[in-house]
C-alpha angles and dihedrals in degrees: 000000000000119000114247109245093212093066128078110255115249112199101218123189113204112211100205139142090229119088102232098216090052090048092052090051090051089050091053088053091051094246096122129033101235139034091249133023115290090001091284088148085085087079089069088071089054095058100273119138100209125209135162133216115300115265115268113258093212141312109248090141097040095128092050089047093051093050092047094048092046091053096044096039093225138091103258103165096051092051093046089049088055098054094107091047090050090054092053096043130096091206138015114211115190119206103216132001097264090056091057100046101092091042088049091054091049093047092048092050092045093240121161132283093016095055092067099044123069115238126212120186116202100202136187113170101024099104093047091048088052093047093054099036129107119240096267092050092047091052091049092049090048093053090050097048107034093076093062117106090218134010116192124202135185103239133038087226089071095062096085092050092052093046088054087054088062101260108134112240091237087065094054130082128180098218120206102247116221141177135218101281094180091057099041103056135148114270131229097233135083120293095231100157105091099197128004131186122185133176145086109200125121095262099063117120103199091155091071093045094049091051090048093058096038111114093011129106091241117120114218121197114198127196112191145102119289091246090061088066098037113141095012121127101223118207120222093259091066115087116194119207101177113216120332136197116270096252089053090049092051091049091050090053089052090052097045122105094191130015116201120203108184113183145162121247105266128162094257125052097266110194094026096120095056092039093052093042088052090047090050088052091056097250125149101250129207117190138171106262098236120161091252095047090053087068087068108031137043118211116256090358110068096000143351113258119209128188120263111270092359101146094175092047092051092047094049093046095049094047091047092051092047089058097043112064092168091059091046089053093049093049093046094049092048091047092052091050092051091056094045091050103038123345098069134107093249091060093042098054094037088053092049093047089054091052092049091053096041091052094046095243089127130016115285119249 
């Protein structure tokens, strides 16, 4: 995206594990859905001059680095490598929380160059990590995050947990998460996959879904890592595909009649990426109705919400949708509209840019 000339330029350093030039090349090859991770390239149209960490000059101390980063749980070398870039930046934006931890410590202690450059941490798992951590780990997370000028999170239900960690509420913002709606689009072909489940994060509840389809004539296709299904007795109507390339995943969404996203109730909206990508693809979506997921879907409007661990509820819902193509069509169309109108990366980063300017973290437009 071209930078608008009528906006002040904000030199934004992205602290990320992904080399940006490599990511752009992968985007041009169709291997990732946006020109930069999480669609953050949208900020370029809001006056941000985006750059990533400088390239490493070599790894003579790679073993020492690996041991240090394993013990500290944060990427030390990449942040140290970026010190000059931090000094020249107007804003440091960490993608995700681990990438911002060393900068957060430096900012909190007032150490150069962090003390003179605002820090924003775009987080995902932080609140759930806090909720399940022991006291020492909580204290460590607090020290690493409290120095940030803004910490975003993906559900308003996480705010209280992060305030308890010691982050003032005025430094928190529940960002509206969104996906790449121009990449994930409905297809023109037949929807010949009856029921699809995709995902490999720690919140997936495949045990409930497998029991829901056991003994039915539903055919469930599952895309995940083997460990996500470890210990489960899979019936013959469950077909496991392992992990697949992104273009294959997108095509499977375009072919799916129903996409099921069974999850446990974690602090963050686990499953939201797949659920919103399926919604963007015009699928009928069924999700576990956790508190966090209710920030993104409305029952019997943009998705069907089922209770956590409710095997009977899942079975009844999936069978009913299989037999009701009109309802599937209505749900899929409404889901697609919701992503086009709100739950997309354009909206997410534009919203965040507005917050940064309104709160004085970067210069106003």
